[in-house]
N, C-alpha and C positions, 0 to 999 in steps of 0.2 A: 309045524316046523320045529325041529330040535337043534339045539346048539350045545356043544360041549363046553363047559367053563371050568377054570381053574381057580379054586377058592383057597386062600392061605390066610393064616393068622397075620395080622398087620402088626408092625413093631410098636405102634402107639395104642394098640388095643383095637378090638373090632377084627373085621375081615376084609380082605382085598379080593376082588373078582377080576379075571381077565378072560377075555372071549378071543381065543387064539385065531379063529378063522376070520375075525373081524379085526384086522390090525388096529391097534390104537384105541380099542374099546376096554377101558378099565373102570372100575367103580368100587365102592366100598360100603360097609354099613357096620353099625355097632354090633348087630347080631347076624349070623348066617342068613337067617331068613330075610332081613332086611337087605343084606348084601346081594341075594339072589334076586329079590324083586327090583332093586336098583339095576341089575345086570339085565332083566328083562326090559326095563325102560330103556336102557342104552341101546339094546339091540333093536327095538322098534324105532327109536329115534334114527339110528342108522339106515334102516330099511325105508323109512319114510323119505330120507334124504336121497337114497338110491332111486326111489319113485319120482322125485322132483327131477332128478338128472335125466331119467328115462323119458319124461314128459318134454323136456327141453330137446332131447335128441330126436324126438318125433316130429318137431316143427318142420315145416317147409324150409328147404335150403341147407339143412343141417345134414352132413354126410356121416354115416355110421359104418364102421368097418370092424371086422373081427381079425385078430392076430392069433397066431399059435406061438406058443414058446416051448422050449424043451429045458427041463430042469436037469442040472448034473448032479 
């Protein structure tokens, strides 16, 4: 699985990383390599959380629906 990330120099030194497809996923590191490793950990953490939500949704009595949206 691949994710695009945005890496920028941080004002206080080091690097900041954002994962645009996963809103709210930001991290940082002193070096680019560290920042990217931290981004990988943040993505895995997010996906593990989604997995937990999916297990809850699969329990008896929980209703699961899909909705469609249109972006303007």
